[in-house]
C-alpha positions, 0 to 999 in steps of 0.5 A: 499500499503506498505511503502518502494517502490522502482522503477527502471526504464529503456527504450530502442530504441530512441524517434527520429522520424527519421524513415526511416534512424536512428530512432528506430520504437518501444519505449519502457519504463518499471519500474521495482517496488518492494514493499520493501526494501527486496524484492530489497535487495534480487534480488540485493545479486543475481546479485551480485552472477551471477556475480560469478557465470559467472565470468562475470566482476563486473566492467561489467554491465548486458546489455541487448543491448551490453556487455551480450551474449545471454546464460547469458541474459538466466541464468540473466533472470531466475535467476531473474525471480523467485523474488519478483518484477513487471513490467509495461511497455509502448510500442510506435510503432513510425509509428502508433504515427506519423500517429495520431500525426505528431509533436511529440519532442523527449524530450517531447515524453520522459517526456510524456510517462514516465507520462502516465506510472506513470498514468496508474499505480496510483493504484498500486504504492505510494509515491515510489522512483524512480530510473532512468539511467543517461546515457546520461541525461544532469543536465538540462534535469534531472531537467526539467524532475524531476520538470514535473514528480512530478507536474504531478504526486503528489498532495496534496491527492495522491502521487506517487512519492517521491524521484529520484534519477538519478544513473549510471545503472554500479553501480546499480544492480536493474537499470540492471534488469530494463534494461534486463527486457526492454530489454527482451520486446524490443525484442519481438517487433524489433526482432519479438523473445519473447524467452527472454520475455516469461522468465520474463512474469510472473513478468508483471503486465501491458503492455499497447501498446496505438499505 
């Protein structure tokens, strides 16, 4: 397994269970994996170039759900799909989940899904630096999340993740890539539109839909 593995994680949908009113039916969590620093740097540079090519202000981020037109989404995903990364994702249908497990606190769902996503990838991940979008996360949650994940994923014999960094996606191109990939997958299920998903499917290592 290569050294200097970098993983960028983002989610689409929410972890709420008010399915008849405010909450989304689906919750999707995606990790974008670079097996070395060189591959990550090339993808990062490509996103910087896109800002210039599209005259898209550097102060704005590429974000699937808001602020990025379908035209720009298409250009972004087609261009970045040519770079050397892989992604793994888990899709939770909460309507099916509540039928099987009626009690699901929101916070624990996020942690459990992250845990299961990485455990399923344990043969393909080793001592990776994990970057997570810190938007709307409290300091207390970040500390709890870090402790939980390291306890669940790391043992004396096998260390899946090393450093965990919570960053603002506005200043991190590769978290924006994770957002765009995750958003394309979410749209496939939430809107029954797989047009964007097809653009990045060749980078897919695993799509798991347990519910």
